[in-house]
LOVO-194041 format. One line per 8 residues: number of its first residue (from 1); their letters; for each residue x, y negated, z of N, C-alpha, C. Coordinates in steps of 0.001 Angstrom, whole numbers, plus 500000, padded with zeros to 6 digits. Example, Ala and Ser with C-alpha at 12.3 -4.5 7.8 and 13.67 -1.06 7.14 Angstrom:
<mikols>
1 = as = 513190:505690:507800:512300:504500:507800:513200:503300:507800  512850:502250:507080:513670:501060:507140:512900:499970:507870 $
</mikols>
This chain:
<mikols>
1 = msgttgsv = 518098:181752:282262:518266:181664:283731:517368:182263:284828  516314:181870:284353:514986:182391:285559:514780:184293:285322  515787:184558:284347:515800:186231:284147:516707:186742:284726  517979:185924:285785:518816:186612:285916:518628:186301:287445  517909:185200:287889:517451:184670:289310:516413:185904:289702  515245:186506:288812:514600:186963:288968:514972:188430:289380  516065:188994:288863:516875:190108:288841:517758:190150:290075  518249:189275:290376:518779:189208:291639:517694:188931:292938 $
9 = rkgrrfvs = 516903:188391:292882:515882:188806:293721:515176:190184:293962  515027:190732:293334:514758:192151:292995:515590:192890:293380  516867:192890:293005:517912:193663:293699:518326:193419:295557  517886:192098:295590:517812:191611:297136:516817:192693:298077  515499:192637:297029:514265:193148:297883:514648:194896:297774  515154:195588:297032:515557:196634:297443:516677:197072:298413  517565:196485:298350:518476:196590:299134:518111:196030:300781  516728:195387:300880:516360:194980:301722:515516:196238:302287 $
17 = rfiafffl = 514633:196994:301127:513807:198220:301981:514875:199192:302348  515951:199262:301417:516878:200559:301476:517334:200334:302973  517653:199381:303647:518313:199169:305006:517466:199454:306007  516165:199102:305327:514658:199080:306522:514546:200779:306622  514762:201373:305345:514314:202864:305568:515612:203504:306346  516999:203193:305957:517631:203788:306811:517693:203613:308297  516966:202422:308635:517303:202736:310007:516050:202909:310656  515252:202991:309973:513779:204026:310513:514263:205556:310624 $
25 = aasgltvy = 514795:205950:309335:515450:207239:309403:516328:207642:310654  517575:206527:310876:518453:206612:311769:517989:206733:313027  516938:206042:313064:516090:205678:314934:515240:207108:315256  515151:207649:314358:514526:209204:314427:512577:208195:314534  512351:207604:313721:511556:207735:313109:511149:208344:311694  509825:208900:311841:509167:209920:310618:509102:208612:309227  509440:209021:308244:509343:208084:307515:508564:209269:306061  507467:208762:305892:506681:209118:305167:506388:209224:303779 $
33 = lspqtpvh = 506462:209515:302925:506387:209551:301436:504674:209979:300933  504117:208919:300064:502770:209206:299629:502427:210967:299231  501697:211638:300063:501916:213173:299367:501152:213330:298264  500595:211886:297282:500638:212143:295838:501691:211676:294997  502597:211449:295406:503941:211348:294556:504738:212229:294256  504589:213003:293127:505007:214225:292978:506720:214040:293303  507479:214751:293416:508903:215042:293071:509682:215888:292429  510311:215336:291196:510449:215937:290164:512042:216301:290246 $
41 = galeltsg = 511886:217876:289779:513146:218552:289331:513787:218012:287923  514455:218836:287086:515070:218428:285886:513577:218502:284881  514022:217788:283819:513197:217632:282849:513220:219187:282212  512082:219889:281709:511801:220953:281222:511444:221163:280115  510291:220371:279316:510123:220019:278256:509191:218574:278302  509053:218884:276564:508387:217170:276390:506961:218032:275560  505883:218233:275632:504985:218608:275521:504767:218181:273932  503438:219075:273502:503243:218721:272186:502209:217200:272328 $
49 = lsrklyal = 502071:216675:273247:501051:215837:273824:501787:214680:274203  503277:215008:273700:504250:214016:274193:504393:213165:276053  504114:214491:276579:504065:214633:277674:505256:214967:278565  506267:214345:279437:507313:214969:279895:507044:215906:281025  507184:217222:280888:506916:217944:282297:508206:218582:282371  507876:218282:284241:509465:218360:285161:509079:219633:285913  510329:220262:286261:510903:221574:287134:510369:220769:288581  510048:221369:289721:510382:220856:291105:511913:221440:291511 $
57 = pddqsvtd = 512289:220437:292490:513713:220770:292936:513768:221924:293650  515221:222279:293940:515342:223710:294685:514392:223679:295890  514155:224754:296389:513720:225255:297396:514762:225921:298249  513995:226572:299451:515460:227602:299879:515184:228613:299415  514052:229472:298964:514187:230656:298026:515286:230624:297075  514964:229142:296234:516122:229528:295340:517792:229606:295776  517961:228380:296388:519555:228708:297294:519848:229900:297999  518627:230459:298500:519178:231993:299245:519169:233094:297975 $
65 = arkrlaed = 518644:233054:296836:518876:233893:295658:519747:233626:294932  520286:232658:294999:521629:232409:294080:522521:232833:294746  522507:232524:295920:524105:232822:297182:523793:234194:297077  522719:235087:297088:522558:236390:296772:523175:236910:295633  522712:236521:295080:523354:236790:293305:524880:236593:293060  525554:235549:293541:526733:235370:293772:527483:236567:294399  527200:237223:295450:528026:237931:296158:527954:239333:295413  526903:239395:294331:526620:240982:293211:526208:240121:292148 $
73 = srnvslvl = 526923:240101:291190:526585:239115:290049:525705:240000:289083  526230:241483:289228:525523:242610:288152:524497:243364:288444  523445:242629:289935:522470:243703:290201:521448:243159:289607  520656:243816:288703:519360:243408:288217:518728:242507:288919  518106:243645:290235:517234:243146:291435:517493:241657:291494  518645:241124:292138:518937:240188:292442:518617:238815:291128  519099:239266:290134:518863:238456:289006:517522:238231:288554  516592:239042:289014:514767:238975:289095:514672:238135:290055 $
81 = qlahaqas = 514981:238099:291172:514703:237717:292725:515155:236284:291691  515982:235880:291945:516709:233999:291779:515355:234058:290059  515345:234536:289094:514831:234137:288240:512872:233896:288600  512523:234815:289663:511520:234683:290112:511213:233429:291206  512573:233221:292036:512309:232145:292518:512490:230941:292119  513257:230387:290573:513234:229513:290004:511973:229244:289332  511558:230574:288485:510168:230446:288050:509248:229887:289113  508833:229813:290685:508058:229103:291260:508287:227823:291554 $
89 = rrqyreav = 509315:227315:291181:509310:226192:291032:509567:225399:289685  508905:226340:288873:508391:225578:287538:510143:225623:286911  510934:225751:287229:512317:225785:286408:512224:227176:285746  511692:226619:284627:511647:227806:284007:512616:227895:282314  513331:227110:282328:514681:227021:281645:515609:227420:282200  515957:227317:283462:516879:228140:284359:516248:229358:284229  514898:229554:284737:514764:231165:284828:515154:232194:283299  514940:231310:282297:515356:231876:280969:516681:232720:280974 $
97 = atasagla = 517483:231520:281639:519115:231260:281468:519309:232777:282395  518684:232664:283278:518960:233893:284722:518658:234975:284032  517343:235053:283306:517535:236049:282416:518327:236817:281765  518985:236020:280929:520051:236355:279864:520829:236578:280427  521511:236028:281064:522751:236521:281999:522416:238084:282353  521325:238133:282965:521157:239405:283619:521255:240497:281990  520434:239845:280998:520646:241104:279894:521951:241193:279280  522741:240022:279691:524273:240378:278646:525090:241528:279499 $
105 = fapnnadl = 524257:241989:280684:525162:243494:281426:523982:244247:281813  522941:244214:281270:521901:245021:281284:521014:245198:280119  521185:245105:278996:520774:244769:277594:519466:245753:277282  519418:246852:278526:518260:247877:277765:516712:247572:279180  517196:246334:280174:516435:246173:281136:515219:245820:280920  514072:246853:280847:512415:245914:280223:512157:244574:281308  512556:245012:282379:512021:244246:283456:512532:242888:282995  513975:242482:282734:515004:241061:281921:513761:240701:281301 $
113 = ylerghre = 513595:241570:280133:512837:241183:279039:511531:240570:279161  510945:241508:280275:509743:240821:280698:509800:239501:280846  510768:239063:281977:510719:237805:282633:511312:236791:281785  512158:237154:280895:512498:236077:280197:511268:235781:279001  510780:236685:278723:509492:236574:277600:508159:235915:278351  507813:235931:279485:506738:235025:280892:507274:234051:280686  508486:233691:280946:508894:231935:281052:508644:231257:279575  509751:231942:278910:509351:231407:277252:507771:231090:276967 $
121 = lglrefka = 506711:231701:277679:505596:231451:277265:505234:229945:277806  505806:229791:279393:505492:228607:279925:506091:227282:279213  507243:227890:278336:508034:226874:277887:507900:226467:276001  506444:227152:275622:505825:227153:274264:506875:227739:273206  507486:228310:273714:508629:229396:272390:507803:230611:272625  506473:230652:271860:505653:231535:271631:506396:232723:270856  506905:232573:269985:507747:233434:268894:508742:234157:269862  509465:233490:269987:510562:233866:270905:509847:235063:272072 $
129 = aikdleqa = 509040:234597:272671:508354:235138:273854:507758:236634:273134  507365:236579:271991:506903:237861:271331:508035:238446:270983  509113:238182:270489:510048:238646:270607:510552:239681:271782  510937:239046:272851:511328:239855:274042:510234:240688:274435  509010:240642:274373:507766:241013:275247:507752:242296:274464  507784:242012:272912:507704:243534:272612:508851:244455:272423  510161:243666:272625:511224:244851:273202:510911:245167:274735  510341:244573:275453:509892:244901:276866:508914:246437:276994 $
137 = aqlapqml = 507888:246110:275926:506777:247012:275477:507536:248327:275177  508554:248158:274242:508950:249238:273431:510195:249992:274536  510500:249269:275442:511364:250273:276529:510886:250640:277453  509472:250078:278152:508514:250201:279123:507055:250775:278235  506797:251610:277761:505107:251441:277179:504169:251574:277782  504338:251964:279165:503337:251582:280442:503404:250560:280643  504329:249927:280791:504270:247977:281677:503313:247739:281061  501818:247499:282006:501082:246932:281874:501303:245451:281373 $
145 = dahyhlgl = 502320:244672:282240:502759:243139:281939:503161:242634:280634  503568:244153:280281:504666:243908:279008:503268:243316:277635  502495:244420:277903:501051:244304:276691:500451:242739:277076  500343:242899:278478:499623:241703:278946:499898:240431:278326  501234:239973:278221:502056:238743:278364:502274:238600:276928  502134:239849:275995:502130:240018:274496:500846:239632:273789  499921:239507:274985:498934:239478:274468:498432:237694:274317  499178:237252:275562:498991:235933:275978:499813:235025:274644 $
153 = ahyflgef = 501146:235814:273717:501422:234996:273123:500939:234741:272034  500237:235916:271578:499653:236378:270012:498580:234951:270646  497951:235086:271630:496783:233850:271994:497181:233084:271416  497888:232402:272270:498549:230757:271952:498908:230319:270660  499306:231618:269865:499316:230931:268394:498214:231074:267451  497309:231731:268356:495962:231823:267418:496176:233217:266586  496669:233797:267004:496184:235751:266334:495373:235908:267330  494337:236067:267274:493138:236959:268108:493155:237977:267772 $
161 = daaaasfd = 493566:238499:266843:493234:239834:266772:494310:240641:267526  495644:240279:267232:496570:240724:267594:496931:240586:269294  496104:239423:269883:496178:239120:271109:495284:240402:271655  493889:240296:270826:492773:241463:271707:493708:242793:271219  494005:243554:270351:494925:244314:270496:495766:244808:271787  496619:243529:272048:497572:243765:273327:496892:243692:274696  495883:243365:274770:494903:243126:276187:494198:244413:276112  493380:244964:274908:493093:246385:275074:494196:247195:275570 $
169 = qarslakn = 495169:247221:275176:496657:248299:275424:496520:247840:276993  496589:246841:277530:497104:246562:278766:495901:246914:279514  494297:246688:279322:493458:247023:279937:493579:248871:280180  493780:249384:279187:493659:251136:279137:495077:251696:280296  495656:250405:280497:497079:251133:281876:496344:250517:282680  495476:249760:283335:494726:248954:284648:494642:250161:285783  495291:250211:286306:494904:251450:287661:494014:250851:288731  493585:249406:288895:492960:248657:289675:492045:247752:289327 $
177 = ddslidcs = 491033:247652:290250:489717:246213:289639:490867:245343:289289  491739:245017:290074:492264:243201:290021:492855:243381:288338  493541:244399:287771:494240:244486:286696:493068:244357:285595  492217:245111:285906:490733:245465:284789:490180:244073:284816  490005:243267:286014:489607:242041:285640:490609:240956:285114  491570:241182:285195:492598:240153:284667:492322:240380:282869  492956:241572:282735:492951:241882:281220:491527:241584:280662  490408:241950:281132:489051:242005:280719:488440:240711:280491 $
185 = nwlyvslq = 489354:239622:281048:489007:238212:281191:489586:237852:279448  490651:238211:279380:491569:237394:278359:490957:238471:276996  490670:239593:277424:490486:240566:275856:489156:239896:275386  487946:239701:276403:486511:238810:275821:486790:238014:275030  487695:236994:275771:488101:235643:274878:488711:235817:273545  489586:236503:273678:490039:236873:272122:489438:237543:271356  488495:238414:271528:487450:239048:270573:486470:237568:270098  486457:236963:271039:485211:235967:271144:485770:234969:269677 $
193 = ragkkqqa = 487166:234516:269984:487822:233686:269283:488151:234223:267762  487875:235441:267609:488361:236382:266700:486644:236698:265829  485923:236227:266196:484757:236120:265711:483966:237752:265949  484206:238529:267232:483754:240120:266954:483196:239659:267951  482013:239150:268011:481044:238773:269303:480684:240215:269857  480064:241031:268964:479764:242524:269461:480687:243074:270739  481910:243312:269730:483021:243822:270941:483517:243087:272061  482861:241889:271825:483547:241080:273294:482283:241157:274441 $
201 = eqvltrit = 481047:241500:273679:480096:241928:274921:479870:243125:275252  481139:244382:274676:481126:245449:275276:482476:245435:276306  482758:244398:276075:484113:244416:277441:483384:244475:278540  482388:243642:278622:482138:243085:279634:480976:244088:280473  480595:245093:279803:479964:246359:280483:480745:246923:281430  481693:247029:281307:482601:247530:282749:482952:246559:283673  482414:245396:283541:482450:244389:285046:481400:244965:285761  481163:245855:286543:479776:245986:286964:479722:245536:288866 $
209 = pevkntep = 478778:245559:289328:478954:244624:290469:479835:245506:291701  479853:246790:291221:481101:247491:292161:482722:246726:291682  482686:246333:290752:484081:245805:290345:484435:244645:290854  485467:244538:292272:485543:243594:293000:486751:243347:293108  487614:242092:293429:488919:241574:293262:489394:241857:294581  491010:242122:294877:491380:241853:295915:492455:240663:295812  493047:240453:295195:494000:239220:295005:493137:237966:294819  493259:237501:296226:492522:236318:295886:492553:234933:294773 $
217 = hlyfylrl = 493881:235229:293906:494024:234191:292832:493212:234808:291654  493140:235932:291841:492049:236580:290261:490399:236439:290760  490159:235854:291948:488628:235685:291905:488126:235006:290972  488627:233630:290489:488247:232910:289759:487950:233521:288175  489001:234560:288052:488778:235371:286861:487085:235950:286937  487073:236887:287899:485874:237514:287932:484731:236572:287727  484784:235694:288365:483557:234417:288664:483522:233949:287072  484694:234249:285958:484520:233617:284561:483919:234708:283951 $
225 = lhfyqgkl = 484037:235921:284484:483440:237530:283530:481721:237213:283881  481707:236817:285337:479822:236676:285482:479113:235830:285048  480180:234580:284545:479546:233397:283873:479280:233933:282551  480581:234506:281838:480168:235335:280618:479010:236229:280391  478724:236809:281764:477616:238105:281502:476415:236962:281594  476123:235759:282259:474873:234810:282381:474598:235116:283822  475603:235622:284669:475275:235642:285897:475617:234535:286783  476312:233580:286253:476323:232224:286871:476181:231369:285961 $
233 = taeavlpp = 475942:230049:286461:476240:229026:285736:477510:228255:285626  477500:227378:284425:478717:226383:284677:479396:225751:285752  477837:225236:286067:478133:224431:287430:478897:225178:289121  478099:226484:288552:478512:227084:289775:479861:227677:289631  480318:227670:288421:481904:228243:288224:482553:227252:288895  482641:226289:288150:483913:225149:288419:484075:224535:289686  485795:224974:289813:485771:224482:290701:486065:222911:291053  486329:222263:292422:486612:221175:292427:487723:220508:291825 $
241 = pptgpadl = 488460:219591:291648:489366:219424:290870:490679:219354:292396  491848:219698:291904:492832:219893:293117:493030:218613:293691  493513:218626:295400:493261:217578:296161:494788:216390:295656  495816:216956:295337:496526:216726:294867:498027:217708:294141  499326:216768:293980:500190:217380:293515:500621:218623:294016  500321:218599:295594:500864:219790:296442:499776:220989:296478  498695:220966:295886:497548:221607:296136:497732:222510:294815  498904:223733:294801:499226:224435:293778:498008:225248:293549 $
249 = egelsfnt = 497501:225986:294531:495926:227127:294395:495434:226704:294098  494536:225247:294581:494094:224650:293712:493608:224172:292172  495192:223435:291988:495336:223665:290435:495231:224530:289567  495453:225797:290004:495657:226850:289255:494198:227251:289336  493569:227290:290217:491786:227717:289962:491016:226885:289230  491580:225708:289452:490760:224636:288561:491455:224388:286936  492662:224951:286887:493001:224783:285619:492068:225827:284603  492470:227398:285256:491500:228655:284935:490469:228792:284190 $
257 = vtygignw = 489234:228157:285275:487851:227969:285223:487780:226831:284327  488363:225998:284189:487811:224338:283347:488020:224668:281816  489531:225519:281945:489973:226153:280427:488821:227371:280182  488416:228241:280858:487666:228994:280506:486279:228801:280109  485780:227745:280587:484821:227092:280247:484595:226223:279408  486048:225594:279239:485699:224569:277841:486246:225453:276494  486435:226932:276549:486869:227800:275713:485602:228198:275250  485073:228734:276233:483445:229144:275884:482824:228211:274988 $
265 = hvyhqqss = 482805:226683:275557:482191:225664:274678:482633:226067:272650  484324:226485:272972:484859:226341:271855:483874:227151:270719  484277:228576:271609:483244:229309:270469:481772:229383:270557  481082:228264:270864:479859:228211:270715:479581:226853:270200  480739:226661:269429:480289:225171:268535:480217:224111:269580  480431:223789:270472:480298:222632:271393:481595:222067:271850  481941:221388:270760:483398:220850:270672:483620:219495:271447  482612:218621:271603:482538:217431:272384:483089:217774:274173 $
273 = eamglfrs = 482180:218936:274451:482277:219337:275662:483537:219747:276050  483863:220687:274977:484845:221440:275008:486210:220350:275384  486440:219631:274795:487657:218607:274848:487441:217760:276007  486508:217464:276889:486685:216644:277843:486962:217550:278844  486885:218952:278847:487051:219926:280026:488500:219661:279955  489355:220197:278265:490232:220449:278352:491303:218825:278674  490809:218029:278471:491474:216617:279042:491890:216653:280013  490819:216775:281458:490766:216872:282699:491784:217681:283092 $
281 = vvkgeawn = 491919:219045:282564:493097:219757:282712:494638:219394:282940  494799:218615:281442:496154:218611:280916:496778:217096:281723  495685:216575:282557:495900:215512:283516:497118:216060:284771  496975:217386:285142:497330:217769:286580:498901:218270:286254  499715:218848:287533:500753:218893:286973:501611:220223:286912  500447:221579:287003:500376:222811:286829:501115:223025:285246  501652:222586:284604:501934:222490:283226:502294:223677:282538  502832:225186:283655:502793:226375:283192:501877:227587:283458 $
289 = swgfigse = 500298:227006:283900:499530:227690:284149:498592:227913:282857  498283:229388:282320:497658:229405:281205:496630:228422:280732  495850:227952:281971:494687:227208:281420:495186:226278:280784  496341:225177:281802:497048:224138:280837:497306:224116:279732  498195:225001:279579:498776:225840:278115:497389:225479:276851  496773:226653:277464:495510:227032:275960:494690:225342:276104  494644:224651:277224:494108:223307:277013:494984:222174:276462  496218:222156:276407:496998:221614:275657:497101:221892:274131 $
297 = lellhsgr = 496760:223065:273633:496921:223527:272376:495591:223205:271754  494750:223363:272216:493267:223117:271882:493201:221690:271611  493959:220898:272260:494038:219089:271885:494462:218874:270908  496117:219471:270878:496794:219557:269766:496041:220059:268403  495726:221194:268607:494654:221335:267123:493713:220425:266766  492596:219958:267912:491908:219159:267218:491858:217976:266828  492935:217437:267110:493669:216477:266792:493060:215359:267707  492648:215458:268896:492113:215063:269998:492677:214846:271275 $
305 = k = 493625:214027:271296:494531:214164:272254:493904:212912:273522 $
</mikols>
């Protein structure tokens, strides 16, 4: 009987709070939610660490892209616009479905295979990603991003020699410093994880003081390369934790660099330090970032969840 009474009281409290919320909103007063309260969309996957990983709800870019595609449903450019908008909201299953719909009428479009493979990586569907990214590379051999993402798929599967070959091919296609920096980071760590330390050190010789990044979000890769060269300490490179779920750029930087430093500890046989860093990454919300995926996989492989 007491359980029933408690349920009734809880129900009354909920109704009272809802009424108060409604009248505050109706009166024109601003109602604030905690900035630390994540707003979830659909469930995208459950990670190997048994954590449920969610998309973010639609924003205006998704709504607009969906409307444009509905008006011209066989336009590959509009298919890609919608897939990119969905991916920016971590709607990876939706982006895969959008790319698949495009491939149904444009089966030889390399960009659609690249898009689908890219999002399959985020969903931890690495073998499916390899199939799509190999198809993209076959259709467009000069597409740097196809080789780059193929390298990531092999890397996350622990196929480090194959990953290095793909990143080396991507690097050979680099036409600016940003691409050189990005590809060099992953080529270096792939070779290190493959046990090819001398070849890894050779990668760093191309990162001279004249190499500069222009894309702000690649700045952390350049700093990691300087760390690998011994020019910066780990303490100098590690960024502060993100301020909260809304700090997307801060979390991307934190995940990437923290994983990079943790990975450095792995191939220097400093497992305890590495696992502590990986755990700090997987507490965040940006489950689609490479640093998050890499940290998650290392914790799974080590059995230290």
